[in-house]
N, C-alpha and C positions, 0 to 999 in steps of 0.2 A: 555516522557520516555527517550529521549536523554539526557536531562539535568540531570536526575537521574543517568544515565549511566556515564555521564561525572563526576559527583560528586564522584561516586565510584572509577573512575580512579584517580582522584586527591587525594582522600583519601588514596588509595594504595601507592601513591607517597609521602605521608605526606605533601601534599599541602593543609593544612586545610582551609585557607581562600578561596581558589579557590573551595574547596569542599562545603563550606558553601554557596558561591555564586551560585553554580550549584544546590544544593539541594533546596535553596530558590527559584530559578527560576523554578524548577520542580513543587514546591508547587503553585507558582504563576500561572502556566499554567494548574493547576488542578490535578496534580499527588498527590493522597492522601493515597497511600499505607502506612501502619504504618512504613515500613522500611525506608522511606524517613525521617520521624520524628526522628527515632532512630539514623540514620546516621548523620542527622543534629545536633542532641543533642551531639553526640560523638565528632563531629568536633568542635562544640562550646566549649565543655568541654576542649578539647586539646588547644584551644585558650584562656583558662581561662575566658570564658564568661559564668560563671556558672548560673547566673539567667536566661539567655536565654536558656541554655542547659536544665535546670529544666523545663521550659515551654514546650519544645519539648518532654522530657521524660514523662511529665504529659499526653500528648496526647496519647503516646504509652500505658501507664499504664491504661488509661481509656478504650482503645480499646482492650487491652489484659491483663485483671486483674489477670490472673493465671500464668503469666510469671514473674519470679523473677528477671531476668536479667535487665530489665528497672528500677526496684526498686533499684537494686545494683548500677546501673549507677547514678540514681538520688541521692542515698545516698552519693556518692563521691562528687557531686557538692554541695549538702546540707551541707556536712561537710566543704567544702572549703569556703562557705559563712558564716560559723560560727554557723550554726544551728545543734549543736551536738546531741541534743535530737531528732530532726527530722531525722538525719542521722541514729541514732541507731534504731529508729522505722522502717525506710525503710529497713535496712539491716536485722533486725530480721524477717520482713515479707518475705524478699527474701530468707532467710534461710529456713523458713517453706515451701515456695513454691518449693525450690530446692529439697526437699525430696520426692515430688510426682513422680510417675513413668510416665513420658511423653516422647514423642519423642524429644521434645525440650530440656528437661533436659538431655537426653542421649547425645545430641550434645554439650551441655555446659560442661558435664562431660568430654567428649573427648577433647574438647578445653583446659579445665583446666589441664588435665593430660599432654597434649603436652607442657604446660607452666611449668610443674614440680610440680603441686599441686596434692594431692591425689584425690580431687574432687572439683567441683565448690562450694559445700557446705563448704569445708575446706577453700577455698579462702574467701568466705563471712565471715566465722567465724573469720578469721585473721583480716579482716577489722573491724568487730564488736569489737574485742579486742582492736584494735588501737583507735577506736572512744571512747570506754569506758575509756581509759587512759586520755582522754582530757576533761572528765566531771568534772566540778568544784565541 
């Protein structure tokens, strides 16, 4: 648990490689809460290690298939590695899941509004529009 806590501290300070190292250590020592895989994926994504980020987001999506946020995050990395159709599929599914009335979606809505978006659904739709502009 300490390694996970250390990872969160490094993440808060934008020390992404240190966060990756801490989250990886937490997993090595048996910490398997899906939050560690989500945070590891985010840190890897910020380091432009998109294939590794996708692997971690996949673990979160398998364990929490009704949560659109990991799909959104995976879509970003999928887009970055050039899989535009995969990114579009992920973001479309994230949009559908974002419409459900859940406590998690309420939290995402609040976060998106703090960032200046009408909703997290609107944020996802903006990404979808961007992805579609890049389809051949």
